[in-house]
C-alpha positions in Angstrom: 6.3 29.1 -27.9 8.1 27.1 -30.6 5.7 24.7 -32.4 8.3 21.7 -31.4 8.0 22.5 -27.4 4.2 23.0 -28.1 3.6 19.3 -30.0 6.0 17.6 -27.6 4.3 19.3 -24.7 1.2 18.0 -26.2 2.1 14.5 -26.5 3.4 14.5 -22.8 0.0 15.4 -21.5 -1.5 13.0 -23.9 0.4 10.4 -22.7 -0.1 11.2 -19.0 -3.7 11.2 -19.3 -3.8 8.3 -21.6 -1.7 6.0 -19.3 -3.3 7.6 -15.6 -6.6 6.5 -17.3 -5.2 3.1 -17.7 -3.7 2.8 -14.2 -7.1 4.2 -12.6 -6.0 7.3 -11.9 -7.7 9.4 -14.9 -7.9 12.8 -14.6 -11.3 13.1 -16.2 -12.9 11.1 -13.4 -16.4 12.5 -11.8 -15.3 15.7 -9.3 -15.0 14.9 -5.8 -18.1 15.6 -3.4 -18.1 19.2 -2.9 -21.2 19.6 -0.8 -22.7 17.0 2.0 -25.1 14.9 1.1 -28.5 15.3 2.2 -28.4 12.1 4.7 -25.3 13.4 5.7 -26.1 14.4 9.5 -23.4 12.6 11.9 -24.4 11.0 15.0 -22.6 12.0 18.5 -19.3 14.5 18.2 -17.2 14.8 15.7 -14.0 13.5 15.9 -10.6 14.8 14.4 -10.0 12.2 11.1 -6.3 11.5 10.7 -5.5 9.8 7.4 -2.8 7.3 6.5 -1.7 7.1 3.1 -0.5 4.3 1.5 3.0 3.1 -0.8 3.8 5.8 -2.7 1.2 8.2 -1.4 3.5 11.1 0.1 6.0 13.1 -1.5 9.9 12.4 -0.6 12.7 14.5 -0.8 16.6 14.9 0.0 16.5 16.7 3.4 19.9 18.3 2.9 19.4 19.9 -0.6 15.0 19.9 -0.7 15.1 18.2 -4.1 12.0 15.9 -4.6 12.8 12.6 -5.5 9.0 11.1 -5.6 7.1 12.1 -7.6 9.5 14.8 -8.8 7.8 16.4 -12.0 5.7 14.7 -14.8 8.5 14.2 -17.1 10.2 11.9 -14.3 7.3 10.1 -13.9 7.3 9.6 -17.9 11.1 8.8 -18.2 13.0 9.4 -15.4 15.2 6.7 -13.4 14.1 6.1 -10.0 17.1 4.7 -8.4 16.9 7.5 -5.3 14.3 5.6 -4.3 16.6 2.5 -3.2 17.4 2.3 0.4 21.2 2.0 1.1 21.9 -1.1 2.4 24.0 -2.5 5.5 27.3 -3.7 3.4 27.7 -6.4 6.3 24.0 -6.7 7.6 22.1 -6.3 4.2 19.7 -4.1 6.6 18.4 -0.8 5.1 20.0 2.0 7.2 19.1 5.6 7.6 19.1 8.2 4.4 18.7 12.1 4.0 15.1 11.1 2.6 12.2 12.5 4.4 8.8 12.6 3.6 7.6 16.2 3.2 3.9 16.1 2.3 0.6 14.4 0.8 1.0 13.3 -2.8 -2.6 15.1 -3.9 -1.7 15.4 -7.6 0.9 15.2 -10.5 0.0 17.1 -13.3 -3.6 16.6 -14.7 -4.4 13.5 -12.3 -5.4 13.4 -8.9 -4.9 11.5 -5.9 -5.3 12.2 -2.3 -6.5 15.8 -3.1 -9.4 14.7 -4.3 -10.1 12.9 -1.0 -8.9 16.2 1.0 -11.3 18.4 -1.2 -14.2 16.2 -0.3 -13.4 16.0 3.6 -13.4 19.8 3.8 -16.4 20.5 1.2 -18.8 18.0 1.8 -17.8 16.3 5.5 -17.3 19.7 7.1 -13.7 19.1 8.4 -11.2 22.0 8.5 -7.6 20.6 7.2 -4.9 20.7 9.9 -1.4 20.6 11.1 -0.6 19.1 14.1 0.7 21.8 17.0 -1.7 23.9 16.4 -3.9 24.9 19.3 -7.7 24.1 18.5 -10.4 26.8 20.0 -13.8 25.7 18.1 -16.1 22.8 17.6 -15.3 22.7 13.8 -13.8 18.7 13.3 -10.2 18.5 12.3 -8.7 16.6 9.4 -4.8 15.4 9.6 -2.5 13.5 7.9 -0.1 10.8 9.1 2.8 11.8 6.3 5.8 9.0 6.3 8.2 7.4 4.5 6.6 4.7 2.9 9.8 2.8 1.8 10.2 2.2 5.3 9.0 -0.4 7.8 5.3 0.0 8.7 5.6 -0.6 12.4 7.5 3.3 11.7 4.9 4.7 10.7 2.6 3.3 13.6 4.9 5.1 15.8 5.0 8.6 13.7 1.2 8.2 14.0 0.9 7.7 17.7 3.2 10.9 18.2 0.4 12.8 15.9 -2.8 11.3 17.9 -0.9 12.5 21.5 0.1 16.2 19.9 -3.6 15.9 18.3 -4.6 15.3 22.3 -2.7 18.1 23.1 -3.8 20.5 20.6 -7.6 20.0 21.8 -6.5 20.3 25.2 -8.3 17.0 25.6 -5.6 14.0 27.2 -8.6 11.3 26.4 -9.6 12.5 23.3 -9.7 9.7 20.5 -9.6 9.9 16.9 -11.2 7.8 13.8 -8.7 6.8 11.6 -9.2 6.7 7.8 -6.6 4.4 5.8 -6.0 3.8 2.3 -4.2 0.5 1.0 -0.7 -0.2 3.4 -2.4 2.5 5.6 -4.6 0.2 6.9 -2.1 -2.1 7.6 -0.5 0.8 9.6 -3.8 1.2 11.3 -4.0 -2.6 12.4 -0.8 -2.5 13.8 -1.6 0.5 15.7 -5.0 -0.6 17.3 -3.0 -3.7 18.6 0.6 -2.4 19.6 0.4 1.1 19.7 3.5 3.4 19.2 5.5 0.5 19.6 8.0 -0.5 16.4 8.6 -4.2 15.7 12.0 -4.3 17.2 10.2 -3.0 20.4 8.2 -5.9 20.7 9.3 -8.6 22.4 6.3 -11.2 21.0 3.5 -10.4 18.9 1.1 -10.5 21.5 -0.4 -7.1 21.5 -1.4 -4.7 24.7 -4.0 -2.8 22.5 -2.5 0.5 23.2 -3.4 2.0 20.2 -7.1 1.0 20.4 -7.7 3.2 23.6 -7.1 6.4 21.5 -9.2 5.3 18.2 -13.0 5.4 18.3 -13.3 4.2 14.9 -11.0 2.9 11.8 -12.3 3.1 8.0 -9.5 1.1 5.6 -9.9 1.7 2.2 -8.6 -0.8 -0.5 -6.4 -2.7 2.3 -4.8 -6.1 1.7 -5.5 -7.5 4.4 -4.6 -10.9 3.5 -1.4 -9.4 1.7 -1.4 -9.0 -2.1 0.0 -11.1 -4.9 0.8 -8.3 -7.1 3.2 -7.4 -4.6 5.1 -10.5 -5.9 5.0 -9.5 -9.0 6.0 -6.3 -8.6 9.3 -7.5 -6.7 9.8 -9.9 -9.6 9.3 -7.5 -12.5 8.7 -3.9 -11.3 6.2 -1.3 -11.0 4.5 0.6 -14.1 4.5 3.9 -13.3 2.9 5.7 -15.8 4.7 5.1 -19.0 8.0 4.1 -16.9 8.8 1.3 -14.4 10.3 1.2 -10.7 12.5 -1.7 -11.0 12.4 -4.6 -8.8 15.9 -4.4 -7.8 14.9 -1.1 -6.2 11.4 -1.9 -5.1 13.4 -5.2 -3.2 15.2 -2.6 -0.7 12.0 -1.3 0.7 11.0 -2.8 3.9 7.2 -1.9 3.0 7.1 -3.8 -0.2 7.9 -7.0 1.4 5.1 -6.5 4.3 2.4 -6.5 1.5 3.1 -10.1 0.6 0.7 -12.6 0.7 -0.1 -13.9 4.3 -0.5 -17.5 3.1 -4.3 -17.9 4.2 -5.1 -17.7 -0.1 -3.7 -19.9 -2.3 -1.0 -17.4 -4.6 1.1 -19.8 -6.2 -0.2 -22.7 -8.7 1.9 -24.7 -11.1 1.7 -25.5 -14.6 -0.8 -28.0 -13.8 -3.2 -25.3 -12.0 -2.7 -27.1 -8.6 -1.9 -25.1 -5.6 1.4 -24.9 -4.5 1.2 -23.8 -0.3 4.6 -21.7 0.1 5.0 -18.9 2.9 5.9 -15.6 1.0 8.5 -14.6 3.7 10.8 -17.8 2.9 14.0 -16.6 0.7 14.4 -20.2 -0.3 10.9 -20.2 -1.8 12.1 -16.9 -4.1 15.0 -18.8 -4.7 13.2 -21.9 -6.0 10.8 -20.3 -8.2 13.2 -17.4 -9.2 11.5 -14.6 -8.3 12.3 -11.0 -6.7 16.2 -10.7 -6.4 16.8 -14.2 -8.1 15.2 -13.0 -11.4 17.5 -13.6 -14.6 16.7 -9.9 -16.0 16.9 -8.4 -12.7 20.3 -10.7 -11.7 22.0 -9.1 -14.6 20.6 -5.4 -14.6 22.0 -5.1 -11.0 25.2 -7.2 -12.1 26.3 -4.8 -15.1 25.0 -1.2 -12.6 27.7 -2.2 -10.2 30.5 -2.6 -13.0 30.0 -6.4 -13.5 32.6 -8.9 -12.3 33.8 -8.9 -9.1 31.8 -5.8 -8.0 28.7 -7.3 -9.4 28.5 -10.3 -7.7 29.0 -8.4 -4.4 26.3 -6.4 -5.1 23.8 -9.5 -6.3 25.1 -10.9 -2.7 24.3 -7.5 -0.9 20.6 -7.8 -2.5 20.2 -11.3 -1.4 21.4 -11.1 2.4 19.2 -8.0 2.5 16.2 -9.3 1.1 16.3 -12.3 3.2 16.5 -9.7 6.2 13.4 -7.7 4.8 11.3 -10.7 4.4 11.7 -12.0 8.3 11.0 -8.5 9.4 7.9 -9.1 6.7 7.3 -12.4 8.9 7.4 -10.5 12.1 5.1 -7.8 11.2 2.3 -10.3 9.7 2.5 -12.2 13.0 1.8 -8.4 15.5 -1.0 -7.8 13.0 -2.9 -10.9 13.2 -2.3 -11.4 16.4 -5.8 -10.9 17.7 -8.7 -9.7 16.1 -9.2 -5.3 16.6 -11.4 -5.1 20.1 -15.0 -4.6 19.4 -15.3 -1.3 20.9 -13.6 -0.2 17.7 -15.9 -0.3 15.0 -13.6 -1.0 11.6 -15.1 -0.1 8.1 -13.9 -1.7 5.1 -13.9 -0.1 1.5 -12.4 -1.8 -1.4 -13.0 -2.3 -5.2 -14.5 -5.4 -6.9 -14.7 -5.0 -11.0 -11.2 -5.0 -12.1 -9.2 -8.0 -13.1 -6.7 -8.4 -10.0 -3.8 -11.0 -9.8 -4.2 -13.6 -7.4 -2.2 -16.2 -8.1 1.4 -16.4 -9.7 1.9 -19.4 -11.9 5.0 -21.3 -11.9 6.3 -23.1 -15.7 9.5 -25.6 -16.0 11.6 -24.2 -19.3 14.7 -25.5 -19.8 15.2 -27.5 -17.1 14.3 -24.6 -14.3 11.2 -23.1 -13.2 9.9 -19.6 -13.9 7.0 -17.7 -12.5 4.3 -16.2 -14.9 2.4 -13.3 -13.8 0.7 -13.1 -17.0 -1.3 -15.6 -18.7 -0.1 -14.0 -22.2 3.8 -15.1 -20.4 3.1 -19.4 -20.3 4.8 -20.9 -23.0 3.1 -24.0 -23.0 -0.5 -23.4 -22.1 -3.0 -25.9 -21.7 -6.3 -25.8 -23.9 -8.1 -27.3 -20.9 -7.3 -24.3 -18.3 -8.9 -20.9 -18.4 -5.6 -19.4 -17.0 -7.7 -15.7 -16.9 -9.9 -17.8 -14.4 -7.0 -19.2 -12.5 -4.4 -16.3 -11.9 -7.1 -13.5 -12.1 -9.9 -12.7 -9.4 -12.6 -9.6 -9.1 -10.6 -6.6 -7.2 -9.1 -2.9 -7.7 -6.3 -4.2 -10.2 -4.1 -4.1 -6.8 -6.1 -5.8 -4.2 -8.6 -8.8 -4.6 -11.8 -8.4 -3.3 -10.9 -11.2 -1.4 -8.2 -9.6 0.5 -10.1 -6.6 0.9 -13.1 -8.8 2.5 -10.3 -10.9 4.4 -12.3 -14.0 3.1 -9.9 -16.4 1.0 -11.2 -17.5 -2.4 -9.0 -20.5 -2.6 -8.3 -21.4 1.4 -5.0 -23.2 2.0 -6.6 -24.7 4.9 -10.0 -24.8 6.6 -8.6 -24.7 10.3 -9.4 -21.3 11.1 -11.0 -18.1 9.6 -8.2 -15.0 9.4 -8.1 -13.3 12.5 -8.7 -9.2 11.4 -12.4 -10.0 10.0 -13.9 -10.2 13.3 -14.6 -7.0 14.5 -15.5 -5.4 11.1 -18.9 -3.1 11.0 -19.7 -2.8 7.3 -17.7 -3.7 3.8 -18.7 -1.7 1.0 -17.4 -2.6 -2.5 -17.6 0.3 -5.6 -16.2 -0.3 -9.2 -13.0 1.5 -9.2 -9.4 0.9 -9.4 -7.0 0.7 -6.4 -5.8 4.1 -7.1 -9.0 5.5 -8.1 -10.9 4.2 -5.0 -9.6 7.7 -3.2 -11.3 9.7 -6.2 -14.4 7.7 -6.5 -17.9 9.6 -5.5 -19.1 6.1 -4.3 -16.1 5.5 -2.0 -15.9 8.8 -1.0 -19.8 8.4 0.0 -19.2 5.4 1.9 -16.7 7.0 3.9 -19.3 9.6 4.6 -21.6 7.1 5.8 -19.1 5.4 7.9 -18.1 8.7 9.7 -21.7 9.4 10.1 -22.1 6.7 12.4 -22.6 6.9 16.1 -19.7 5.3 18.1 -20.4 4.9 22.1 -18.1 7.0 23.9 
């Protein structure tokens, strides 16, 4: 092997490991649980587990060519372009339209970095589950583990539709029409689970009103959410404005702005997520396009607009591209508001015990500060970005809270730290059976042994038939 190639390969691996460690996906973490804890004695019948991944949690490929576009290979994670992840937009309406990209499998690992592979190993080795594909008849008593693999860029209610199809197939495979399953979900997958419990397999376009029929709750015995932003996440605002860091690379916000799911993660408005330069709360609807325009966020960010204009060729084509991005972003914000109304229409019925597991030891974006400079308002996502800081304000405390680096503890627990209203408590908290918090970052949660133990404890509890 040529010395230069060895040196470049060594640098690549070192960079990947260092960046993954900083992001909470360190390959040097403790290995997953590979044997059942002594206390793991599940009560009652073992039901099938269906796992719902979060954003970035499935591999995506072009159905025609077979070429993988996410996560591709290690070099792409470091230096590649993620433009292929952008959803195509209808030139008139701005709606995201179909493309040839399909979800192929869970994103289990990339290079030396573990992701969902650790969780799968734990459920098989320590939990005693057998990994299975829907469509295979089950003729023994070994509990099965299935994955709801979906295109994480799309509307989360579409994932709920796919989840319902999997559950119906699992019932057929077990020859039990009334069989219930256990749902385990990570990140945005928890919002998919909540939507499903309330509305079943109906997509947003099939809901005449947000009122639930609880069709999904009739097919689920329990639901376990890991790192789920029950109140949304301010980090999504930052990602739609400045992009999402990926190892040493970045997915640009103009790509994320085409994703329907990205907008469905925005703050719900129960917790203050926007403050002015004096630290005073700004009550703003994250699904209102005029809020983004006023504070120069998202598709109205200056740097984003310059990149998008240049990529389209400038001048008339650049202006047309910006107009399409704005039009489409307004459409996705409106859909995100409908999704938010749908998952908050009612609590999950008490007959479906719900558990949450989150992280609470990492500084996590809770608020974005808006500062005036040059006669214009500018969003600041980091204290170091503030041009004229006040010595009397602790910006780190103002802008950050404990969490997993992506989702604050307040959002995971559905308990606002800085409530925008005292009139009512957020709906989702009412049906929860237990909350466990561990010291882990968002992506590390599924790798963390303490989180995995908490998951096994939730799966071991008896659920009434």
